[in-house]
C-alpha positions as a printed NumPy array, in Angstrom:
array([[-11.765,  -3.939,  -8.964],
       [-12.826,  -5.755, -12.1  ],
       [-12.692,  -9.356, -13.113],
       [-12.272,  -9.757, -16.762],
       [-13.774, -12.81 , -18.681],
       [-11.517, -15.555, -19.95 ],
       [-12.319, -17.766, -23.103],
       [-12.426, -21.61 , -22.622],
       [ -8.944, -21.394, -24.546],
       [ -7.586, -18.55 , -22.369],
       [ -8.489, -19.739, -18.862],
       [ -6.225, -22.684, -18.951],
       [ -3.287, -20.427, -19.926],
       [ -4.291, -18.242, -17.104],
       [ -4.045, -20.845, -14.586],
       [ -0.955, -22.215, -15.954],
       [  0.773, -18.824, -15.598],
       [ -0.123, -18.843, -12.016],
       [  1.671, -21.898, -11.45 ],
       [  4.992, -20.339, -12.723],
       [  4.935, -18.114,  -9.191],
       [  4.044, -21.048,  -6.993],
       [  6.389, -21.877,  -3.996],
       [  7.4  , -25.087,  -6.152],
       [  5.787, -24.806,  -9.477],
       [  6.632, -28.53 , -10.158],
       [  4.781, -29.459,  -6.773],
       [  1.701, -27.315,  -5.961],
       [  0.826, -27.326,  -2.461],
       [ -3.109, -28.336,  -1.578],
       [ -3.812, -24.673,  -0.835],
       [ -2.152, -23.296,  -4.12 ],
       [ -4.216, -25.996,  -6.003],
       [ -7.334, -24.689,  -4.026],
       [ -6.594, -21.277,  -5.05 ],
       [ -6.534, -22.343,  -8.753],
       [ -9.724, -24.163,  -8.458],
       [-11.503, -21.274,  -7.032],
       [-10.327, -19.156,  -9.633],
       [-11.397, -21.514, -12.177],
       [-14.696, -21.551, -10.451],
       [-14.747, -17.884, -10.571],
       [-14.315, -17.803, -14.237],
       [-16.852, -20.688, -14.662],
       [-14.139, -23.26 , -15.628],
       [-14.605, -27.002, -15.428],
       [-14.691, -28.592, -11.861],
       [-11.482, -30.459, -11.079],
       [ -9.802, -28.984, -14.117],
       [ -6.299, -30.528, -14.463],
       [ -4.135, -27.568, -13.667],
       [ -1.11 , -27.918, -16.166],
       [  2.154, -26.757, -14.161],
       [  4.695, -27.537, -17.058],
       [  7.328, -24.668, -17.772],
       [  5.888, -22.046, -20.048],
       [  7.518, -18.788, -20.819],
       [  5.427, -15.667, -20.009],
       [  5.983, -14.169, -23.364],
       [  4.032, -17.281, -24.777],
       [  1.076, -16.569, -22.51 ],
       [  1.359, -12.7  , -23.676],
       [  0.81 , -13.755, -27.356],
       [ -2.607, -15.201, -26.508],
       [ -3.889, -13.119, -23.427],
       [ -3.711,  -9.633, -24.937],
       [ -6.671,  -7.599, -23.1  ],
       [ -5.042,  -5.29 , -20.547],
       [ -7.634,  -5.803, -18.112],
       [ -7.087,  -9.681, -18.322],
       [ -3.207,  -9.058, -17.828],
       [ -3.653,  -6.808, -15.108],
       [ -5.998,  -9.291, -13.282],
       [ -3.65 , -12.12 , -13.919],
       [ -0.629, -10.338, -12.439],
       [ -2.652,  -9.473,  -9.404],
       [ -3.914, -13.02 ,  -8.935],
       [ -0.275, -14.171,  -9.374],
       [  0.601, -11.788,  -6.519],
       [ -1.94 , -13.674,  -4.263],
       [ -0.644, -16.704,  -5.435],
       [  2.688, -16.129,  -3.694],
       [  1.082, -15.371,  -0.562],
       [ -1.558, -18.251,  -0.154],
       [  0.822, -20.495,   1.909],
       [  1.665, -17.929,   4.314],
       [  4.655, -16.487,   5.711],
       [  6.578, -19.771,   6.504],
       [  7.271, -19.734,   2.714],
       [  8.914, -16.348,   2.914],
       [ 12.469, -17.88 ,   1.928],
       [ 10.952, -18.834,  -1.563],
       [  9.583, -15.251,  -2.037],
       [ 12.651, -13.866,  -3.844],
       [ 12.577, -16.538,  -6.614],
       [  8.721, -16.178,  -6.849],
       [  9.012, -12.219,  -7.052],
       [ 11.8  , -12.948, -10.059],
       [  9.038, -14.964, -11.872],
       [  6.148, -12.377, -10.97 ],
       [  8.257,  -9.59 , -12.532],
       [  8.885, -11.515, -15.776],
       [  5.086, -11.998, -15.811],
       [  4.653,  -8.377, -15.466],
       [  7.177,  -7.384, -18.114],
       [  5.874,  -9.611, -20.627],
       [  2.322,  -8.497, -20.048],
       [  3.474,  -4.813, -19.745],
       [  1.558,  -4.527, -16.326],
       [  2.895,  -1.817, -13.869],
       [  1.484,  -3.129, -10.432],
       [  2.436,  -1.371,  -7.218],
       [  1.538,  -4.563,  -5.424],
       [  4.948,  -5.931,  -6.706],
       [  6.785,  -3.222,  -5.065],
       [  4.813,  -4.161,  -1.819],
       [  5.919,  -7.922,  -2.407],
       [  9.625,  -6.976,  -2.728],
       [  9.502,  -5.069,   0.656],
       [  7.922,  -8.016,   2.087],
       [ 10.692, -10.29 ,   0.617],
       [ 13.31 ,  -7.927,   1.959],
       [ 11.726,  -7.624,   5.374],
       [ 11.098,  -3.949,   5.265],
       [  8.029,  -4.119,   7.264],
       [  7.837,  -0.342,   7.887],
       [  8.072,   0.274,   4.082],
       [  5.354,  -2.36 ,   3.591],
       [  2.961,  -0.49 ,   6.018],
       [  3.923,   3.041,   4.465],
       [  3.442,   1.738,   0.722],
       [  0.232,  -0.051,   1.5  ],
       [ -1.388,   2.826,   3.836],
       [ -0.176,   5.344,   1.242],
       [ -2.311,   3.543,  -1.604],
       [ -5.531,   2.825,   0.735],
       [ -5.567,   6.333,   2.118],
       [ -4.124,   8.13 ,  -0.796],
       [ -7.383,   9.192,  -2.348],
       [ -9.011,  10.051,   0.855],
       [ -6.215,  12.413,   1.597],
       [ -6.319,  14.045,  -1.608],
       [-10.14 ,  14.457,  -1.831],
       [ -9.834,  15.998,   1.859],
       [ -7.181,  18.584,   0.664],
       [ -9.066,  19.397,  -2.634],
       [-12.376,  19.784,  -1.147],
       [-11.583,  21.137,   2.182],
       [ -7.936,  22.516,   2.186],
       [ -5.71 ,  22.144,   5.049],
       [ -8.68 ,  22.214,   7.562],
       [ -9.705,  18.845,   5.612],
       [ -6.369,  17.165,   6.162],
       [ -6.316,  18.098,   9.901],
       [ -9.651,  17.02 ,  10.417],
       [ -8.644,  13.674,   8.716],
       [ -5.35 ,  13.2  ,  10.496],
       [ -5.858,  14.426,  13.966],
       [ -8.57 ,  11.788,  14.844],
       [ -6.863,   8.964,  12.948],
       [ -3.322,   9.418,  14.191],
       [ -3.629,  11.115,  17.526],
       [ -7.22 ,  10.314,  18.653],
       [ -7.843,  14.066,  18.989],
       [ -9.773,  16.392,  16.781],
       [-13.702,  16.237,  16.113],
       [-15.533,  18.744,  18.357],
       [-18.305,  19.187,  15.58 ],
       [-21.366,  18.804,  17.733],
       [-23.745,  19.071,  14.958],
       [-22.276,  16.259,  13.244],
       [-22.007,  14.307,  16.491],
       [-25.705,  14.7  ,  16.974],
       [-26.641,  13.671,  13.49 ],
       [-24.962,  10.438,  14.002],
       [-26.443,  10.013,  17.378],
       [-29.944,  10.62 ,  16.262],
       [-29.534,   7.438,  14.06 ],
       [-30.524,   5.425,  17.196],
       [-34.123,   7.058,  16.858],
       [-34.443,   5.293,  13.511],
       [-36.742,   2.294,  13.331],
       [-35.352,  -1.208,  14.037],
       [-33.758,  -2.814,  11.019],
       [-32.911,   0.247,   9.153],
       [-29.424,   0.676,   8.101],
       [-28.914,   3.931,  10.273],
       [-30.43 ,   2.23 ,  13.262],
       [-28.074,  -0.805,  12.828],
       [-25.251,   1.452,  12.163],
       [-25.832,   3.256,  15.796],
       [-26.065,  -0.212,  17.458],
       [-22.791,  -1.33 ,  15.849],
       [-20.995,   1.801,  17.353],
       [-22.846,   1.896,  20.415],
       [-22.42 ,  -1.854,  21.355],
       [-18.529,  -1.554,  20.679],
       [-18.168,   1.914,  22.312],
       [-16.81 ,   3.447,  19.221],
       [-16.751,   7.376,  19.246],
       [-18.939,   8.959,  16.752],
       [-17.653,  11.22 ,  14.024],
       [-17.899,  14.766,  15.478],
       [-17.356,  13.998,  19.159],
       [-13.886,  14.251,  20.658],
       [-11.473,  11.693,  19.147],
       [-14.153,  10.351,  16.934],
       [-13.172,   8.849,  13.509],
       [-13.328,  10.977,  10.539],
       [-16.876,  10.769,   8.815],
       [-14.877,   9.869,   5.616],
       [-13.788,   6.616,   7.236],
       [-17.191,   5.452,   8.194],
       [-17.713,   3.627,   4.816],
       [-15.436,   0.799,   6.176],
       [-17.998,   0.444,   9.154],
       [-20.906,   0.476,   6.686],
       [-19.026,  -2.194,   4.794],
       [-19.255,  -4.535,   7.668],
       [-23.039,  -4.   ,   8.104],
       [-23.806,  -4.315,   4.35 ],
       [-21.743,  -7.25 ,   3.69 ],
       [-22.761,  -8.913,   7.127],
       [-19.096,  -9.694,   8.162],
       [-18.351,  -9.04 ,  11.83 ],
       [-15.189,  -7.415,  13.292],
       [-13.529, -10.302,  14.545],
       [-10.094, -10.904,  12.613],
       [-11.657, -13.361,  10.106],
       [-14.552, -10.877,   9.578],
       [-11.985,  -8.237,   8.952],
       [-10.14 ,  -9.984,   6.07 ],
       [-13.329, -10.796,   4.663],
       [-14.586,  -7.084,   4.699],
       [-11.172,  -6.264,   3.273],
       [-11.857,  -8.455,   0.282],
       [-15.422,  -7.1  ,   0.02 ],
       [-13.897,  -3.486,   0.055],
       [-11.34 ,  -4.573,  -2.755],
       [-14.169,  -5.508,  -4.9  ],
       [-16.383,  -2.628,  -4.928],
       [-13.363,  -0.063,  -4.819],
       [-13.062,   1.039,  -8.493],
       [ -9.447,   2.492,  -8.274],
       [ -6.715,   0.567,  -6.838],
       [ -9.207,  -1.799,  -5.091],
       [ -6.437,  -4.762,  -5.284],
       [ -4.616,  -2.995,  -2.387],
       [ -7.363,  -3.423,  -0.03 ],
       [ -6.963,  -7.22 ,  -0.675],
       [ -3.211,  -7.218,  -0.397],
       [ -3.839,  -5.254,   2.773],
       [ -6.028,  -7.746,   4.249],
       [ -3.809, -10.896,   3.299],
       [ -0.674,  -9.276,   4.57 ],
       [ -2.426,  -8.034,   8.024],
       [ -4.331, -11.237,   8.719],
       [ -2.523, -13.846,   7.002],
       [  1.201, -12.814,   7.016],
       [  0.969, -11.018,  10.481],
       [  2.567,  -8.082,   9.018],
       [  0.811,  -4.968,  10.887],
       [ -0.29 ,  -2.711,   8.505],
       [ -2.807,  -0.613,  10.597],
       [ -2.596,   0.131,  14.365],
       [ -6.329,  -0.256,  14.544],
       [ -6.181,  -3.92 ,  14.445],
       [ -3.944,  -6.889,  15.853],
       [ -1.963,  -8.622,  13.083],
       [ -2.874, -12.263,  12.768],
       [ -1.368, -15.263,  10.912],
       [ -3.026, -17.823,   8.794],
       [ -6.712, -16.538,   8.267],
       [ -6.777, -16.546,   4.639],
       [ -9.823, -18.904,   3.777],
       [ -9.285, -19.071,   0.065],
       [-13.189, -19.871,  -0.91 ],
       [-14.453, -17.319,   1.758],
       [-12.159, -14.632,   0.874],
       [-12.72 , -14.864,  -2.924],
       [-16.52 , -15.104,  -2.366],
       [-16.179, -11.716,  -0.376],
       [-14.426, -10.086,  -3.191],
       [-17.019, -11.354,  -5.728],
       [-19.587, -10.01 ,  -3.48 ],
       [-17.84 ,  -6.673,  -3.338],
       [-17.437,  -6.734,  -7.254],
       [-21.333,  -7.133,  -7.538],
       [-21.974,  -4.161,  -5.483],
       [-23.202,  -1.095,  -7.855],
       [-21.681,   1.533,  -5.47 ],
       [-18.111,   2.438,  -4.462],
       [-18.786,   3.044,  -1.001],
       [-15.066,   4.505,  -0.758],
       [-15.705,   7.409,  -3.35 ],
       [-18.014,  10.309,  -2.278],
       [-20.946,   7.66 ,  -1.203],
       [-23.662,   9.787,   0.514],
       [-24.845,   6.99 ,   3.133],
       [-27.148,   9.572,   4.587],
       [-29.695,   9.253,   1.652],
       [-30.207,   5.365,   2.641],
       [-29.951,   5.443,   6.342],
       [-33.556,   5.4  ,   6.857],
       [-34.055,   2.236,   4.627],
       [-34.259,  -1.374,   5.814],
       [-30.855,  -2.789,   5.738],
       [-32.164,  -5.633,   3.098],
       [-33.519,  -3.084,   0.79 ],
       [-30.353,  -1.24 ,   0.73 ],
       [-28.45 ,  -4.545,  -0.077],
       [-30.872,  -5.134,  -2.694],
       [-30.607,  -1.657,  -4.169],
       [-26.638,  -2.08 ,  -4.29 ],
       [-26.777,  -5.519,  -6.066],
       [-25.062,  -6.961,  -2.754],
       [-25.395, -10.929,  -3.115],
       [-26.598, -12.608,  -0.05 ],
       [-24.284, -14.8  ,   1.836],
       [-24.256, -18.313,   0.903],
       [-24.613, -21.074,   3.467],
       [-20.979, -22.043,   3.475],
       [-20.25 , -18.43 ,   4.548],
       [-22.221, -18.535,   7.831],
       [-19.357, -19.07 ,  10.162],
       [-17.845, -17.102,  12.927],
       [-17.091, -14.189,  10.518],
       [-20.782, -13.543,  10.185],
       [-22.044, -14.063,  13.75 ],
       [-22.756, -11.062,  16.305],
       [-23.508,  -7.67 ,  15.215],
       [-24.554,  -7.962,  11.724],
       [-28.096,  -8.964,  10.558]])
């Protein structure tokens, strides 16, 4: 993802545009106000800025916010705005979606997340799952086919959907030998992470595809554990560092861990876990990462380095004290 900058003149307009898609634009909830304040802080706006919620036409805002990156970001954050309150506001979602579409049309933004939101509003949970997974997994599937042909697809699909496949003994031993690295290195911590949770290594029968381990490395590099609250934070972290279609990771995480819409069979769906400041901080930390871990990242080059050195190399900011919660306890150092 990419966070564009907004001038002191543009930022109030951006925040005002957000209010048009609130559950009730004339009476913002505390969580909606908090989300707007976090966005203002993210863009270095004034603390406790008075958010103007008076009616404003999207076309008016479009005349002043003209950069495509600004417009795309605004629409994406407006989608998040519709979701901050949780699933108990689903009855308001059709009207919010109508306002969102007006905003997207005025800004000439085509955002796949709008279609997902439409499916959520209609209760099409299977379509939501297929749509989100299609975006999150699409590039990995395409890369597998282009680089390895049909064998690549088989190696990707079998372990993922059927818990079969693997049987690459050389690859399996390469991962197992990470346990021989010195303590504190990225590879040793990865080995401990898999071993303590009884996760099957890539190459072993039923092991996850090697292309998927970037998610597990994301837990280690970000410091977020594998509890549900840690998963929504690592999803935001991934959204930040993913250069192409990263927003879908954020949407995935909010729907699965805040709206309890099951997207992946690998984790139980939960409700009410969208801690706005923590999730947005996780997004910022991912944005600061210099490497897109999801795009052909060669982790073997850095597994023998101390974890803190890898974090520094990649520009990943440390966790601030307010983030040291249940999401960061346990496996990650």
